[in-house]
C-alpha positions as CSV (number, residue, x, y, z in Angstrom):
1,X,110.9,105.1,101.9
2,X,109.5,101.6,101.9
3,X,108.1,99.9,105.0
4,X,110.4,97.2,106.8
5,X,110.1,93.7,105.2
6,X,110.0,90.4,107.1
7,X,110.7,87.0,105.6
8,X,107.9,84.4,105.9
9,X,108.6,80.8,105.3
10,X,105.8,78.3,105.4
11,X,105.3,74.6,104.3
12,X,102.0,73.9,102.7
13,X,100.3,70.9,101.2
14,X,101.3,70.0,97.8
15,X,97.6,70.0,96.4
16,X,97.2,73.6,97.8
17,X,100.3,74.9,96.1
18,X,99.2,73.0,92.9
19,X,96.2,75.3,92.9
20,X,98.3,78.2,93.5
21,X,100.6,77.5,90.8
22,X,97.7,76.8,88.4
23,X,96.4,80.2,89.2
24,X,99.8,81.7,88.4
25,X,100.0,79.9,85.2
26,X,96.5,81.0,84.1
27,X,97.1,84.8,85.2
28,X,100.8,85.2,84.5
29,X,101.5,86.2,88.1
30,X,104.0,84.7,90.2
31,X,103.5,83.0,93.7
32,X,105.0,85.9,95.6
33,X,102.6,88.4,94.1
34,X,99.5,86.3,94.5
35,X,100.5,85.5,98.2
36,X,101.2,89.3,98.9
37,X,97.9,90.1,97.5
38,X,95.9,87.5,99.4
39,X,97.6,88.5,102.8
40,X,97.3,92.3,102.1
41,X,93.4,91.8,101.4
42,X,93.0,89.5,104.6
43,X,95.0,92.0,106.6
44,X,92.7,94.9,105.3
45,X,89.7,92.9,106.2
46,X,90.8,92.2,109.7
47,X,91.7,95.7,110.4
48,X,88.3,96.9,109.1
49,X,86.6,94.3,111.3
50,X,88.6,95.4,114.4
51,X,87.7,99.2,113.7
52,X,83.9,98.4,113.3
53,X,83.9,96.3,116.4
54,X,85.7,99.1,118.4
55,X,83.3,101.8,117.1
56,X,80.3,99.7,117.9
57,X,81.4,98.7,121.3
58,X,82.5,102.5,122.1
59,X,85.9,101.7,122.9
60,X,89.3,103.3,122.0
61,X,92.1,100.8,121.5
62,X,94.6,103.6,121.7
63,X,93.4,104.6,125.4
64,X,95.7,103.5,128.1
65,X,94.6,100.3,129.8
66,X,93.0,100.5,133.3
67,X,95.4,99.6,135.9
68,X,98.5,100.7,134.0
69,X,100.7,103.1,135.9
70,X,98.8,102.8,139.0
71,X,95.4,103.8,137.7
72,X,92.4,102.1,139.0
73,X,89.0,101.5,137.4
């Protein structure tokens, strides 16, 4: 089963899209494939950064926040 999908629409400067289109023509890929790859790689990098920060800081992002459900520090 594939994960749920969300449509993303964005307006970009023409010169940036021209570079994207040039890349697509040079590689034979379509815009969607290139943008998906870029977003996936960026997302993986950001997730890795967050995991490293939490490990180094000694925090557990899944733990309940202090003060939630009447808990005090």
